[in-house]
C-alpha positions as CSV (number, residue, x, y, z in Angstrom):
1,X,192.0,-36.8,-38.0
2,X,191.4,-40.5,-37.6
3,X,192.7,-40.4,-34.0
4,X,190.0,-37.8,-33.2
5,X,187.2,-39.9,-34.7
6,X,187.9,-43.1,-32.7
7,X,187.0,-41.6,-29.2
8,X,183.8,-40.2,-30.7
9,X,182.8,-43.5,-32.1
10,X,183.5,-45.2,-28.8
11,X,181.3,-42.7,-26.9
12,X,178.4,-43.2,-29.4
13,X,178.6,-46.9,-29.0
14,X,178.6,-46.5,-25.2
15,X,175.3,-44.6,-25.4
16,X,173.6,-47.6,-27.0
17,X,174.2,-49.7,-23.9
18,X,173.2,-47.1,-21.3
19,X,169.6,-46.8,-20.1
20,X,168.4,-43.2,-20.0
21,X,168.0,-42.2,-16.3
22,X,164.7,-40.5,-17.0
23,X,163.1,-43.6,-18.6
24,X,161.7,-45.5,-15.6
25,X,160.4,-49.0,-16.4
26,X,157.1,-49.1,-14.7
27,X,155.8,-52.4,-13.2
28,X,152.3,-53.9,-13.6
29,X,149.9,-53.5,-10.7
30,X,147.9,-56.4,-9.2
31,X,144.2,-56.3,-8.2
32,X,143.9,-57.5,-4.6
33,X,141.5,-60.4,-3.9
34,X,138.9,-59.5,-6.5
35,X,137.3,-62.8,-6.1
36,X,137.0,-62.8,-2.3
37,X,133.5,-63.1,-0.9
38,X,133.6,-59.4,0.2
39,X,135.3,-58.1,-3.0
40,X,133.6,-60.1,-5.7
41,X,133.6,-59.0,-9.3
42,X,135.4,-59.2,-12.5
43,X,137.1,-55.8,-13.0
44,X,138.7,-54.7,-16.2
45,X,142.2,-53.2,-16.3
46,X,143.6,-50.8,-18.9
47,X,147.2,-49.5,-19.3
48,X,148.7,-52.0,-16.9
49,X,152.5,-51.4,-16.7
50,X,152.2,-47.9,-18.0
51,X,152.0,-44.4,-16.6
52,X,148.2,-44.5,-16.5
53,X,146.4,-47.6,-15.1
54,X,142.6,-47.7,-14.8
55,X,140.8,-50.5,-13.0
56,X,137.0,-50.5,-13.6
57,X,134.3,-52.4,-11.7
58,X,131.3,-52.3,-14.0
59,X,129.6,-55.2,-12.1
60,X,130.4,-56.6,-8.7
61,X,128.9,-58.2,-5.7
62,X,130.6,-56.5,-2.8
63,X,130.3,-57.3,0.9
64,X,130.8,-54.8,3.7
65,X,133.4,-55.8,6.3
66,X,133.9,-54.3,9.8
67,X,136.3,-51.5,10.3
68,X,139.8,-52.6,11.4
69,X,142.4,-49.9,11.8
70,X,145.2,-52.4,12.2
71,X,144.4,-53.4,8.6
72,X,143.8,-49.8,7.4
73,X,140.0,-50.2,7.3
74,X,138.9,-46.9,8.9
75,X,135.1,-47.5,8.3
76,X,132.7,-50.4,7.7
77,X,132.8,-50.8,4.0
78,X,133.7,-53.0,1.0
79,X,137.4,-52.3,0.4
80,X,138.7,-52.6,-3.2
81,X,142.5,-52.9,-3.2
82,X,145.4,-52.6,-5.6
83,X,149.0,-53.7,-5.1
84,X,151.3,-51.2,-6.7
85,X,155.0,-52.2,-7.4
86,X,157.9,-49.8,-7.5
87,X,160.1,-49.7,-10.6
88,X,162.8,-52.4,-10.2
89,X,165.6,-50.2,-11.7
90,X,165.5,-47.7,-8.8
91,X,168.3,-47.6,-6.3
92,X,167.2,-48.1,-2.6
93,X,168.4,-44.5,-1.8
94,X,166.1,-43.2,-4.5
95,X,163.2,-45.4,-3.5
96,X,163.5,-44.2,0.1
97,X,162.5,-40.7,-1.1
98,X,159.6,-41.9,-3.3
99,X,156.2,-40.3,-2.6
100,X,152.6,-40.9,-3.5
101,X,149.4,-39.0,-3.2
102,X,145.7,-39.8,-2.6
103,X,143.9,-36.5,-3.0
104,X,146.1,-33.7,-1.8
105,X,147.8,-35.7,0.9
106,X,151.4,-36.7,0.1
107,X,152.9,-39.6,1.9
108,X,156.2,-41.5,1.9
109,X,156.2,-44.7,-0.1
110,X,159.0,-46.1,1.9
111,X,157.4,-45.6,5.3
112,X,154.0,-47.0,4.2
113,X,155.0,-49.9,1.9
114,X,153.8,-53.4,2.5
115,X,157.0,-55.1,1.4
116,X,158.2,-57.6,4.0
117,X,160.7,-55.9,6.3
118,X,163.4,-58.5,5.5
119,X,163.2,-57.6,1.8
120,X,163.2,-53.8,2.1
121,X,167.0,-53.2,1.9
122,X,167.4,-55.5,-1.2
123,X,167.3,-53.9,-4.6
124,X,166.6,-57.4,-6.1
125,X,163.4,-57.8,-4.1
126,X,160.0,-56.4,-5.2
127,X,158.9,-53.3,-3.3
128,X,155.1,-52.6,-3.2
129,X,152.3,-50.9,-1.5
130,X,148.7,-52.0,-1.1
131,X,146.1,-49.2,-1.5
132,X,142.4,-49.4,-0.9
133,X,139.2,-47.6,-1.8
134,X,136.1,-47.9,0.3
135,X,132.6,-48.6,-1.1
136,X,129.6,-47.8,1.1
137,X,125.9,-47.2,0.4
138,X,126.5,-43.4,0.9
139,X,129.4,-43.4,-1.5
140,X,127.3,-45.1,-4.2
141,X,124.3,-42.7,-3.6
142,X,126.6,-39.6,-3.8
143,X,128.1,-40.9,-7.1
144,X,124.6,-41.5,-8.4
145,X,123.5,-38.0,-7.5
146,X,126.6,-36.6,-9.1
147,X,126.0,-38.8,-12.2
148,X,129.5,-40.1,-12.0
149,X,131.4,-43.2,-11.2
150,X,132.8,-43.6,-7.7
151,X,136.5,-43.3,-8.1
152,X,139.8,-43.4,-6.2
153,X,143.1,-42.1,-7.6
154,X,146.7,-42.6,-6.4
155,X,149.7,-40.8,-8.0
156,X,153.3,-41.9,-7.6
157,X,156.5,-39.9,-7.9
158,X,158.9,-42.8,-7.9
159,X,162.2,-40.9,-8.4
160,X,161.1,-37.9,-6.2
161,X,161.7,-35.3,-9.0
162,X,158.4,-33.5,-8.4
163,X,156.7,-35.1,-11.4
164,X,154.0,-37.8,-11.5
165,X,155.5,-41.1,-12.9
166,X,152.4,-43.3,-12.5
167,X,148.7,-42.8,-11.9
168,X,146.5,-45.7,-10.7
169,X,142.7,-45.2,-10.7
170,X,139.9,-47.4,-9.5
171,X,136.4,-46.7,-10.9
172,X,133.1,-48.3,-9.5
173,X,129.9,-48.1,-11.5
174,X,126.9,-47.6,-9.2
175,X,124.6,-49.2,-11.7
176,X,126.2,-52.6,-11.6
177,X,127.0,-52.9,-7.9
178,X,125.3,-55.2,-5.3
179,X,126.4,-54.2,-1.9
180,X,125.7,-56.6,1.0
181,X,125.6,-56.0,4.7
182,X,128.4,-57.5,6.8
183,X,126.0,-59.0,9.3
184,X,123.5,-61.0,7.2
185,X,124.1,-60.2,3.6
186,X,121.0,-57.9,3.4
187,X,121.2,-56.0,0.2
188,X,122.1,-52.4,0.9
189,X,122.5,-51.3,-2.7
190,X,121.6,-52.7,-6.1
191,X,120.2,-51.6,-9.5
192,X,116.7,-51.0,-8.1
193,X,118.2,-48.7,-5.4
194,X,120.1,-46.8,-8.1
195,X,116.9,-46.4,-10.1
196,X,115.1,-45.1,-7.1
197,X,117.7,-42.5,-6.3
198,X,117.8,-41.4,-9.9
199,X,114.0,-41.0,-9.8
200,X,114.2,-39.0,-6.6
201,X,116.7,-36.7,-8.2
202,X,114.4,-36.1,-11.1
203,X,111.4,-35.4,-8.9
204,X,113.3,-33.1,-6.6
205,X,114.5,-30.8,-9.4
206,X,113.2,-27.3,-8.6
207,X,111.5,-25.2,-11.2
208,X,113.8,-22.5,-12.5
209,X,113.4,-19.3,-10.5
210,X,111.4,-16.6,-12.3
211,X,113.1,-13.3,-13.0
212,X,111.4,-10.7,-10.7
213,X,112.9,-7.8,-12.5
214,X,110.3,-6.3,-14.8
215,X,111.1,-6.3,-18.5
216,X,111.5,-2.9,-20.3
217,X,108.2,-3.5,-22.4
218,X,106.4,-4.1,-19.1
219,X,107.6,-0.8,-17.7
220,X,106.4,1.1,-20.8
221,X,103.0,-0.7,-20.6
222,X,102.5,0.1,-16.9
223,X,103.6,3.7,-17.4
224,X,101.2,4.1,-20.3
225,X,98.3,2.7,-18.3
226,X,99.1,5.1,-15.4
227,X,99.1,8.1,-17.7
228,X,95.7,7.0,-19.2
229,X,94.3,6.6,-15.7
230,X,95.5,10.1,-14.8
231,X,94.0,11.7,-17.9
232,X,90.6,9.9,-17.2
233,X,90.7,11.0,-13.6
234,X,91.4,14.6,-14.6
235,X,88.5,14.5,-17.1
236,X,86.1,13.2,-14.4
237,X,87.2,16.0,-12.0
238,X,86.5,18.6,-14.7
239,X,83.1,17.2,-15.4
240,X,82.1,17.1,-11.7
241,X,83.1,20.8,-11.3
242,X,80.7,22.0,-14.1
């Protein structure tokens, strides 16, 4: 009996020193260049290093920069960036299959990462990707009309098992943003602009459409009036014939 117990004890002790394969250790993200002249602000960050990370720009002075497709800037805009790190305990073979999404578009983390090429095959090096959200006058106006924050969301399936391991969200509050033109720092958007748009929304609200279908009580009233008119008309005809 004692001989049978010994292997069981050894196995149980072994489990104490083995990390569960499903428990990924998620890394902290970094806010890219928040203090740059064209990405000013003091964003807050919640849940860093967890499955749900939220970066919020409640106030910020943002400057528009010119589009540059070599840098991933598809339009003239202020670009807010986040550097997202892959879990360090993943094997390279697994990391090569990792995916991420922005909206409904799924992409390969491996093919789009910003890790220096010389470090990509080393498990001991950090593997990361830089993701960006654009901020334009139109984006802020649309967010104001919708009465929501402008937001960008990226989801990561680090171990490629079809489940989301980490969500990174950037939220921009239109009420606290000052957006400056790339050419001369002309103010494109600020609190006054926000208030103007909100006022236009209020003024443009249409009156609720009236129901053209007559109510039952109205039908009865109209029918009664018609009957009375017919009775009166018949009485007049009889009087005229006398």
